[in-house]
N, C-alpha and C positions, 0 to 999 in steps of 0.2 A: 505492500499500500504505500503511496507517493506521502509524503513529510508535507504540513501546508506552513510553512515561513511567509509570514510578515514583515517588512524588511519598511521598518519606518528613517527613512533620510529624505534631508532636502535642499541634495547636488540632488538633481536627478539623470547628468552623468555618471556618477560612485550608483545610485538605485537600480538602474538601467544595465550596467554593465553585471554586479552579483548577482540584476535577476538574470542576466541568461544564463547566469555559469548555474546557478542551482537550477534550475530551468536542468540546463544541461544535464545533473545530473540526477533527473527525474523525476525534482520537488515541484508542488504547485507552492506559487508564490501571488501574493497581494503585495501591491505599497502605499504609503501614506508621506508628503513630503508636507507636510507642519504636525506638531503634537497632539492638536485637536481632536482629528485625522487622522493621527493612527491610535489615539485613542481609541474613539467612538469604534475604530474597527475593530482593534483588539477585545474589547468587551463583549465587544456581537458574536464574535465566532471564536471555534475553541481551534483556536494553532499547538502545533504543537515545537512550532518554535518562534520569539519573536530578533532583527538584529532591528536593535534602538542606538539610532543619535543624539548628542549630547543635546550637541547646538542646534534646536531648533523652534522655529516660528510660530508661533500665539502658544503654546505650550515645551518649557524646555523638556529632556528629554531626563533630566530625575523626576521630576512632578509626574513627569509619565509616567514612571518607575513605579514610584510613592501609589498613584491612583490607583494603577495595575492590581501593583500587590495588596491592594483591601481585597481584592473578588476573586482575583486567579493567581496562580503559581505559573503560569507560565513559564519555561527558559529562556531569558533576558542574555542578552549577550550586548554590550554597550560597545560603539562605534564613538568612539573618539578622534580628535586632531589632539587633542591634549593630551603634555607626557608626565605633569609633574604629579606625586604619589600620594596625595589628598585627594584629587581629580577619582583617581580607581579608587581609593580607599573609599570612595564619598558611592561614586558608584554600585561595588560590592554592598557596600552596606545597607545601601536604600533597596539589597536584595537582588541583586544584577547577579547574575552565576555565573559570566565572565567578559570578560572585553578585547577587545586589540586595539589599536593605535593607528592613526595613521599618519602615514597613507602603509596600509598593507597589502602583502601579496595572499595572494586570493585561494593560493594553498592552504596557507596556513590558517584561512577563513575558514570553511570547508574544513581543516584538519576537522577547527574546536567546534565546527557545528555540525561534527560526526559526535564528536565527546559526552558532547549538552544530550543529542536527543538518544546518547546508548542510556546514559544517563538517567535520561526520563525515561527511557525505557525497562530499565532493571531489576530485576527482580527486585521485589523490598527483600532489608536485609533484618535480623533480628534484631530488638534493640532492647539496652536494659538498664539499671544505673549500676552509678558507681560513686565510692566513696576517700575522698587520701584526705587526710589531716582535718577533719570536717568540712571540707570539700563535698560537695553532691550533685553528681551532676547526673540527668534525669535523660534517659533521651527518651523518649515513648511524650515523654508532657514537655518538652523541651527547657527545661528547665533546670536552674543551676541555686541552690543554694550553700550557704556558708552559718556553720550550728545554727543550724536554722531556720534563717532568714535569707528570705528569698534578693537575689541580682538579678540586677534586669544587662541583657547583655546583643549586642546587635546577633545576626545571624554567624556573620564572618569571625566574631568571639568568640563562638558558643561554641563554634568548628573548631577552632585552632585548638580551644580549653580539649571540647573531647578527643581532639587528635593526642592530644600529651596528656591525658589518663591513660588514657585507653592505648600510649608506648608508657607506662611509667616505665623509670629508671633507664630508660632508652634514652638514650641522646638523640633529639633531630635535629638534623640541618634544616637548612634554612628550604631549601630547595626543597626537599623534603615536605615538609611543610608546609608549600604552596600549592606540591602537588597534590596532598591531600585535601587540605581544605579546597581548591576553588576545582578539584579534579583535572588538571588535566598536565601534562610538560608544559610548563613555566619556562618561556626563555626573558628575562628582563632581571627589574630591581628587586630583588628580593629581603629589601628590606622594609616594603610591605608588612612582611611578618613581623618587626620590631616595631612597629607603630602597633598592629595588634597586641601586641606583649604590653605594651607600656597605658594600653586602654585598660586592661584587664588586671592589672597590676595596682590601676588612682583603683578601680573599684573593689578585690578583694586585697589584697596587699596593704594597699597604703591604707584601706577605712578598718581591715579586720590586725592588724600588724603579725602580720605571716609570710613566711616568704614560700609561697606558692610555685611559682618559674623561676626555677635556675637556667642564668648565664652557664656556659661551656663558652669561654673566648676562645671564636674565633671558629669555631661549629658551628653551636643552636643556641637549644635551649632543654631544659631537658623538666620535668618534676618526679619526684621521689619517694616512693612511701617507706616511709619509715619505721611502719608502725612493725 
């Protein structure tokens, strides 16, 4: 069965180029050239994946994504000309599954689309609850508590904490964490992981006076189970 993909991109030439490549791969493709039209289409139709530009007229990509996530969990890959780490973090925290920076190689975009679609259609993974040093993570409920007190984490912060807790006592390098958190072989700035670690430390370590995530200089991060 063909995948149905929506391209929300105001640069007509880029949208048409990507559309032709996706159709060549056997996909069904719809397009929108501004944020409002794109959001309307995304909410009205069940797409398998959405390619969403950040800089859009009428409604920017992050706002489109925020409103979409209130109703749907359609996989979204952000398209952006920006190269700043915080812009990428904002997109991921808003609920994007991946991002790619313009100009991009069409082969890389197609590869990331395949990964996102495969991840969406994959079999459900058994979930469970784990606790280390008073910090509990409930994957079923998507909740984190510290000594019984609920902590609010973004999706990416939750996924990073989950990866470190699941691999307790194992030093995880930044590239491996990017692969686990974002679901693809990441090429680019792995210091996004440092940003997320800092956010988690502010919400957990600093607030409760504990040292949950430890830095292994020159390698990455680890959570140790000292029980």
